[in-house]
C-alpha positions as CSV (number, residue, x, y, z in Angstrom):
1,M,-49.5,11.9,-11.1
2,Q,-52.1,13.2,-13.6
3,S,-50.3,11.4,-16.4
4,Y,-50.3,8.2,-14.3
5,R,-54.0,8.4,-13.7
6,Y,-54.6,9.2,-17.4
7,A,-52.6,6.1,-18.4
8,I,-54.6,3.8,-16.1
9,Q,-57.9,5.2,-17.3
10,R,-57.0,4.7,-20.9
11,I,-55.8,1.1,-20.5
12,G,-59.3,-0.4,-20.6
13,S,-60.5,1.3,-23.7
14,L,-57.3,0.8,-25.6
15,A,-57.1,-2.9,-24.7
16,G,-60.5,-3.4,-26.3
17,R,-59.1,-2.1,-29.6
18,G,-56.0,-4.3,-29.4
19,V,-53.7,-1.4,-28.7
20,S,-50.6,-2.0,-26.6
21,R,-50.1,0.6,-23.8
22,S,-47.3,0.7,-21.3
23,F,-47.7,1.6,-17.7
24,Y,-46.3,5.0,-16.5
25,T,-43.3,3.3,-14.8
26,S,-42.2,1.4,-17.9
27,Q,-42.6,4.6,-20.0
28,R,-40.3,6.4,-17.7
29,C,-37.7,3.7,-17.8
30,L,-37.9,2.7,-21.5
31,A,-34.5,2.6,-23.2
32,E,-32.8,4.0,-20.1
33,E,-29.7,2.3,-18.8
34,V,-29.5,1.2,-15.1
35,R,-26.3,0.2,-13.5
36,I,-26.2,-2.8,-11.1
37,V,-23.3,-3.1,-8.7
38,E,-22.8,-6.7,-7.7
39,V,-21.8,-6.9,-4.0
40,G,-22.0,-10.7,-3.6
41,P,-18.3,-11.5,-3.4
42,R,-17.9,-9.1,-0.5
43,D,-21.1,-8.0,1.2
44,G,-22.7,-11.3,0.3
45,L,-20.0,-13.6,1.6
46,Q,-18.7,-11.8,4.6
47,N,-21.4,-13.1,7.0
48,E,-21.0,-16.8,6.0
49,K,-19.9,-18.7,9.1
50,N,-18.0,-21.5,7.4
51,S,-14.7,-20.6,5.8
52,I,-15.0,-20.3,2.0
53,P,-12.0,-21.5,-0.1
54,L,-10.1,-18.8,-1.9
55,Q,-10.6,-20.6,-5.2
56,T,-14.4,-20.6,-4.7
57,K,-14.3,-16.8,-4.3
58,I,-12.1,-16.4,-7.4
59,E,-14.4,-18.7,-9.4
60,L,-17.5,-16.7,-8.3
61,I,-15.8,-13.5,-9.5
62,R,-14.7,-15.1,-12.8
63,R,-18.3,-16.3,-13.5
64,L,-19.9,-13.0,-12.6
65,A,-17.5,-11.2,-15.0
66,T,-19.0,-13.1,-17.9
67,T,-22.6,-11.9,-17.3
68,G,-22.4,-8.3,-18.5
69,L,-21.9,-6.8,-15.0
70,R,-19.6,-3.7,-15.0
71,D,-19.1,-3.3,-11.3
72,I,-18.2,-6.0,-8.8
73,E,-17.4,-5.6,-5.1
74,A,-14.6,-8.1,-4.7
75,G,-13.3,-8.0,-1.1
76,S,-12.5,-6.0,2.0
77,F,-9.1,-4.9,3.5
78,V,-10.4,-5.3,7.1
79,A,-8.6,-7.1,9.8
80,P,-9.2,-10.9,9.5
81,K,-9.8,-11.1,13.3
82,W,-12.9,-9.0,12.8
83,V,-14.1,-10.3,9.4
84,P,-12.4,-13.7,8.9
85,Q,-14.1,-14.3,5.6
86,M,-12.3,-11.4,4.0
87,A,-8.8,-12.5,5.1
88,N,-7.7,-13.4,1.6
89,S,-8.8,-10.2,-0.1
90,A,-5.1,-9.4,-1.0
91,E,-4.9,-12.7,-2.9
92,I,-8.1,-11.9,-4.7
93,L,-6.8,-8.4,-5.7
94,N,-3.6,-9.8,-7.0
95,H,-5.4,-12.5,-9.0
96,I,-7.6,-9.9,-10.6
97,L,-4.5,-7.8,-11.5
98,G,-2.4,-10.7,-12.6
99,H,-5.1,-12.8,-14.3
100,P,-7.9,-10.5,-15.3
101,P,-11.2,-12.4,-15.6
102,A,-12.4,-12.7,-19.2
103,A,-15.3,-10.2,-19.7
104,P,-17.2,-8.7,-22.6
105,H,-16.2,-5.2,-21.4
106,H,-14.4,-3.2,-18.7
107,I,-15.2,-4.1,-15.1
108,S,-14.5,-2.0,-12.0
109,Y,-13.5,-4.1,-9.0
110,N,-14.2,-2.5,-5.7
111,F,-12.6,-3.2,-2.3
112,L,-13.8,-1.9,1.0
113,V,-11.2,-0.1,3.0
114,P,-12.5,0.5,6.6
115,N,-9.7,2.8,7.6
116,L,-6.5,4.5,6.3
117,E,-4.4,1.4,7.1
118,G,-6.7,-0.7,5.1
119,L,-6.1,1.5,2.0
120,Q,-2.3,1.4,2.6
121,N,-2.5,-2.4,2.8
122,L,-4.4,-2.5,-0.5
123,I,-1.8,-0.3,-2.1
124,R,1.0,-2.5,-0.8
125,A,-0.7,-5.6,-2.0
126,S,-1.3,-4.2,-5.4
127,E,2.4,-3.3,-5.7
128,N,3.9,-6.5,-4.3
129,S,2.4,-9.6,-5.9
130,S,5.2,-11.7,-4.5
131,E,3.6,-11.1,-1.1
132,P,-0.1,-11.4,-1.7
133,G,-0.8,-12.6,1.8
134,K,0.8,-9.6,3.5
135,S,-1.2,-9.4,6.7
136,H,-3.5,-6.6,7.7
137,E,-4.3,-8.1,11.1
138,E,-3.4,-4.9,12.9
139,S,-6.3,-3.0,11.2
140,P,-8.9,-2.3,13.9
141,P,-12.6,-3.0,13.3
142,T,-14.9,-0.8,11.4
143,P,-17.6,-3.0,9.9
144,P,-19.1,-2.5,6.4
145,P,-22.8,-1.9,5.7
146,S,-23.7,-5.4,6.8
147,P,-21.7,-6.2,9.9
148,N,-20.3,-9.6,10.5
149,P,-20.8,-11.3,13.9
150,E,-19.3,-14.5,15.2
151,V,-22.3,-15.8,17.1
152,D,-26.1,-16.2,16.6
153,E,-26.9,-13.4,19.0
154,P,-24.3,-10.8,18.0
155,A,-22.9,-8.4,20.4
156,P,-21.8,-4.9,19.2
157,I,-18.3,-4.8,17.8
158,T,-16.4,-2.3,19.9
159,S,-12.8,-1.4,20.3
160,T,-10.7,1.0,22.3
161,E,-8.1,1.0,19.5
162,D,-7.9,4.0,17.2
163,P,-9.4,2.8,13.9
164,N,-7.2,5.3,12.0
165,E,-3.9,4.6,13.7
166,M,-1.1,5.0,11.2
167,P,1.2,2.1,10.6
168,S,4.9,2.3,11.7
169,T,5.9,3.2,8.1
170,T,4.1,4.8,5.2
171,S,6.9,4.3,2.7
172,G,5.6,4.4,-0.9
173,V,2.0,4.9,-0.1
174,N,2.0,8.5,-1.4
175,D,3.5,7.6,-4.7
176,P,1.1,7.6,-7.7
177,I,0.0,4.2,-8.8
178,E,2.2,2.9,-11.6
179,P,0.1,1.8,-14.5
180,A,2.5,-1.0,-15.5
181,K,1.0,-3.6,-13.2
182,S,-2.5,-3.3,-14.6
183,S,-2.0,-1.6,-17.9
184,S,-2.7,-4.8,-19.7
185,S,-5.8,-5.4,-17.7
186,P,-9.2,-4.4,-19.2
187,H,-10.4,-3.7,-15.6
188,S,-9.8,-1.1,-12.9
189,I,-9.6,-1.2,-9.1
190,E,-11.7,1.1,-6.9
191,I,-12.2,1.5,-3.1
192,S,-15.2,2.1,-0.9
193,L,-15.5,3.5,2.6
194,F,-18.5,4.2,4.9
195,A,-20.1,6.1,7.7
196,A,-23.2,5.3,9.7
197,A,-26.5,7.4,9.7
198,T,-27.1,7.0,13.5
199,E,-24.9,7.9,16.4
200,A,-25.8,4.6,18.2
201,F,-24.7,2.5,15.3
202,S,-21.6,4.5,14.7
203,K,-20.5,4.4,18.4
204,A,-21.3,0.7,18.9
205,N,-19.6,-0.4,15.7
206,T,-16.7,2.0,15.1
207,N,-16.2,3.4,18.6
208,C,-16.6,7.0,17.4
209,T,-19.3,9.6,16.6
210,I,-20.5,10.2,13.1
211,A,-18.5,13.4,13.0
212,E,-15.4,11.6,14.0
213,S,-15.9,8.8,11.4
214,L,-16.3,11.4,8.7
215,E,-13.0,13.0,9.8
216,R,-11.3,9.6,9.5
217,C,-12.6,9.3,6.0
218,K,-10.8,12.5,4.8
219,P,-7.3,11.0,4.7
220,I,-8.6,7.9,3.0
221,V,-10.2,9.9,0.2
222,A,-7.1,12.1,-0.1
223,L,-4.7,9.1,-0.4
224,A,-7.0,7.3,-2.9
225,K,-7.3,10.4,-5.1
226,S,-3.5,10.8,-5.0
227,R,-3.3,7.2,-6.4
228,N,-6.0,7.8,-9.0
229,L,-8.4,5.5,-7.3
230,R,-12.2,6.1,-7.7
231,V,-13.9,6.3,-4.3
232,R,-17.3,5.0,-3.4
233,G,-19.0,6.0,-0.1
234,Y,-21.6,4.1,1.9
235,V,-24.1,5.5,4.4
236,S,-25.1,2.6,6.6
237,V,-28.5,2.1,8.3
238,A,-30.1,4.9,6.3
239,L,-33.6,3.5,6.6
240,G,-33.5,1.7,9.9
241,C,-31.1,1.1,12.7
242,P,-30.9,-1.9,15.0
243,Y,-30.4,0.4,18.0
244,E,-32.5,3.5,17.2
245,G,-35.3,1.8,15.2
246,P,-36.7,2.5,11.7
247,N,-37.1,6.3,11.9
248,V,-33.7,7.5,10.9
249,S,-33.5,11.2,10.1
250,P,-33.5,11.7,6.3
251,S,-31.8,15.1,6.7
252,R,-29.0,13.5,8.6
253,V,-28.5,10.9,5.9
254,A,-28.5,13.8,3.4
255,D,-25.9,15.7,5.4
256,I,-23.6,12.7,5.7
257,T,-24.0,11.9,2.0
258,A,-23.2,15.5,1.0
259,T,-20.1,15.5,3.3
260,L,-18.8,12.4,1.6
261,L,-19.3,13.9,-1.8
262,E,-17.8,17.2,-0.8
263,M,-14.6,15.5,0.4
264,G,-14.2,13.8,-2.9
265,A,-16.2,10.6,-3.1
266,D,-17.3,9.9,-6.7
267,E,-20.5,8.2,-5.6
268,V,-22.4,7.4,-2.4
269,S,-24.5,4.3,-1.9
270,V,-27.3,4.9,0.6
271,A,-27.8,1.6,2.4
272,D,-30.9,0.1,4.0
273,T,-28.6,-2.2,6.0
274,T,-31.4,-3.8,8.1
275,G,-34.1,-4.0,5.4
276,M,-36.5,-1.8,7.4
277,G,-37.1,0.6,4.6
278,T,-40.6,1.1,3.1
279,A,-41.7,2.8,0.0
280,P,-43.0,6.0,1.7
281,R,-39.8,6.4,3.8
282,T,-37.6,5.6,0.8
283,L,-39.4,8.4,-1.1
284,E,-39.0,10.8,1.9
285,L,-35.3,10.0,2.0
286,L,-34.9,10.6,-1.7
287,K,-36.7,13.9,-1.4
288,A,-34.4,15.0,1.4
289,L,-31.3,14.0,-0.6
290,S,-32.7,16.0,-3.6
291,A,-33.5,19.0,-1.3
292,A,-29.9,19.0,-0.1
293,G,-28.7,19.5,-3.7
294,I,-27.5,16.0,-4.3
295,A,-27.8,14.9,-7.9
296,S,-29.3,11.5,-8.6
297,Q,-26.3,10.5,-10.7
298,D,-24.1,10.8,-7.6
299,L,-26.2,8.3,-5.7
300,A,-26.8,4.5,-5.5
301,L,-29.3,2.6,-3.5
302,H,-28.5,-0.5,-1.5
303,F,-31.5,-2.5,-0.3
304,H,-31.8,-5.6,1.9
305,D,-34.9,-7.7,1.5
306,T,-35.6,-8.5,5.2
307,Y,-39.3,-7.6,4.9
308,G,-39.7,-8.2,1.2
309,Q,-39.7,-4.5,0.3
310,A,-36.4,-4.3,-1.6
311,L,-37.8,-4.4,-5.1
312,V,-40.7,-2.0,-4.2
313,N,-38.1,0.4,-2.8
314,A,-35.9,0.1,-5.8
315,V,-38.8,1.0,-8.1
316,V,-39.4,4.1,-5.9
317,G,-35.8,5.0,-6.4
318,L,-36.1,4.4,-10.1
319,E,-39.1,6.7,-10.3
320,H,-37.1,9.4,-8.5
321,G,-34.3,9.2,-11.0
322,I,-31.8,6.8,-9.3
323,R,-30.0,4.7,-11.9
324,T,-27.5,2.7,-9.8
325,F,-28.5,-0.1,-7.5
326,D,-26.5,-2.6,-5.4
327,S,-27.5,-6.3,-5.3
328,S,-26.1,-9.7,-4.6
329,V,-26.2,-12.9,-6.6
330,G,-28.6,-15.5,-5.1
331,G,-29.6,-12.9,-2.5
332,L,-26.4,-13.6,-0.5
333,G,-25.7,-11.6,2.6
334,G,-27.8,-10.3,5.4
335,C,-27.8,-8.3,8.6
336,P,-27.6,-10.3,11.8
337,Y,-28.9,-7.4,13.8
338,S,-32.4,-7.8,12.5
339,K,-34.2,-11.0,13.5
340,G,-35.3,-12.9,10.5
341,A,-33.2,-10.7,8.2
342,T,-32.5,-12.0,4.7
343,G,-29.7,-10.9,2.4
344,N,-29.3,-8.2,-0.2
345,V,-31.9,-8.0,-2.9
346,A,-31.0,-10.7,-5.4
347,T,-29.3,-9.6,-8.5
348,E,-31.5,-11.9,-10.6
349,D,-34.7,-10.4,-9.0
350,L,-33.5,-6.8,-9.5
351,A,-32.4,-7.3,-13.1
352,Y,-35.6,-9.2,-14.0
353,C,-37.7,-6.4,-12.4
354,L,-35.8,-3.7,-14.2
355,H,-35.9,-5.4,-17.5
356,S,-39.7,-5.9,-17.1
357,L,-40.0,-2.1,-16.8
358,G,-38.1,-1.5,-20.0
359,A,-34.7,-0.6,-18.4
360,Q,-31.4,-1.8,-19.9
361,T,-28.8,-3.3,-17.6
362,G,-26.6,-5.2,-20.0
363,I,-26.8,-8.2,-17.8
364,D,-27.6,-11.8,-18.9
365,V,-30.1,-12.7,-16.1
366,E,-30.1,-16.4,-17.0
367,K,-26.3,-16.6,-16.6
368,V,-26.6,-14.8,-13.2
369,A,-29.4,-17.3,-12.2
370,E,-27.1,-20.2,-13.0
371,I,-24.3,-18.6,-10.9
372,G,-26.8,-18.0,-8.0
373,A,-27.7,-21.7,-8.0
374,W,-24.1,-22.7,-8.1
375,I,-22.7,-20.5,-5.4
376,T,-25.6,-21.1,-3.0
377,S,-25.1,-24.9,-3.5
378,E,-21.4,-24.4,-2.8
379,L,-22.2,-22.6,0.4
380,G,-24.8,-25.1,1.4
381,R,-27.5,-22.5,1.8
382,A,-30.9,-21.7,0.1
383,N,-31.1,-19.8,-3.1
384,D,-33.0,-16.7,-2.1
385,S,-33.6,-15.5,-5.7
386,R,-37.2,-16.1,-6.7
387,A,-36.7,-14.9,-10.3
388,G,-33.5,-17.0,-10.5
389,K,-35.2,-20.2,-9.4
390,A,-38.2,-19.6,-11.8
391,L,-35.9,-18.9,-14.7
392,L,-33.9,-22.1,-14.1
393,A,-37.1,-24.1,-13.8
394,R,-38.3,-22.8,-17.1
395,L,-35.0,-23.5,-18.8
396,A,-35.1,-27.1,-17.4
397,S,-38.6,-27.8,-18.7
C-alpha cells in the first residue's frame, strides 16, 4: 500500500517534467501473461431459449480458435431434457476431433460433465465417430455454474433420480484413451465438473448436499485421470446465492475448492454465478483461499456482470495473483435466478482491460470483437461488450 501511495504522490511532479509513470497495478502486471478461458460456446449459449443450429455453434468455435485463445469451453454432456441447447455436444466433440479448427497454437477444448454418466458418454462419443448423436438423455440433471431454465420465472431444477446412477454397461470406459483418434490434432480435450458453495443451491439444483455432491465428483475425477483427461472444477455461487443471499461463507468456498484439488482436479474456477460479488468480498474470498493453502496458479475466477462489477473484481483478483479468468464473447450467458442479470464478463472487455494494465493474453481483441458482433446478431440479441462495440466503431470510422 505504501508503494501505491508513493506512486500516486509522484505522478504530479513527474508529469510536469514529461516523465512517463505507470500506476501500481500496471507495474504489477507488466509483461505478465494472463490466461483467458472462453466459455461462450457452453456457458454463454446454454441459456438461449431459441434452438441454435449445430453449424452456428461449430462456426463460433472455429472463429474463436483463430483469435489466440488457448482454452475454449465447447459443450456439455448433460441430458438434453434439462439443457436442450447442449443436446448436440457429442457432434461438436467429434467435429473438433475429426476436423480440428485452424489455430495459431494448441487449444484445450473443455466439456462439462455433470455426473459420471456424462463422462462415460463423452468417452463413448470420442471413440465412436460413426455414432456422434449417441443419446445421453438418461443423464439426470445437475446444472452448471449458470443454470438453464425453461421459463421467465424459473423454478428450481430438482430430481428424485440419482445423478450418479451407473449406466447398464460400462464396457470400455476404463480403458486408456487411445491417441490414434486425436494424435493428428493440435488440440486436446478436457472436462469440467462442479459443486455449489451453498447448501440451498446444492439441494435445489442437484438434489443433494454439498458433501454428497463432492462424493459424486470422486469417481468422475478418477475415471478422467485414468483416461489422461485434464480436470477443471467449478465452485458455483461463490460470491452470492439466489437462495441464501450475497454473504456466502468464504471459508466454505475454500474448503470445497481444496477438496476438489485434493481429489485430483488440475484447476478450480471460483464462480460468481449470480454477479453479486463486490471488490471487498472478492478480496475477502481470495484471502480465505490463500489462508487455506491454495496456490493462485491452481485457481481461476469466473465473474458475471450483473451489477457491473465483473472487471473491478477481476482486477482485484489480478492484484492478488490470479492469472486465469473466464469470460464469454459478446457477454453471452447469464443467470436467470438474479433479476436483471446479464451474462458473463465479455471477453472483449476483459482482454481490453488486461491489456491496458500491461498484461499479455495473446488474444487479438479486434478479432474477438468482430466475433461478438457476429454471434449476437445470429442470436438476435444485444451485444453486451462495451469495448467490442467501441473497437468496431473505431475501425469503421
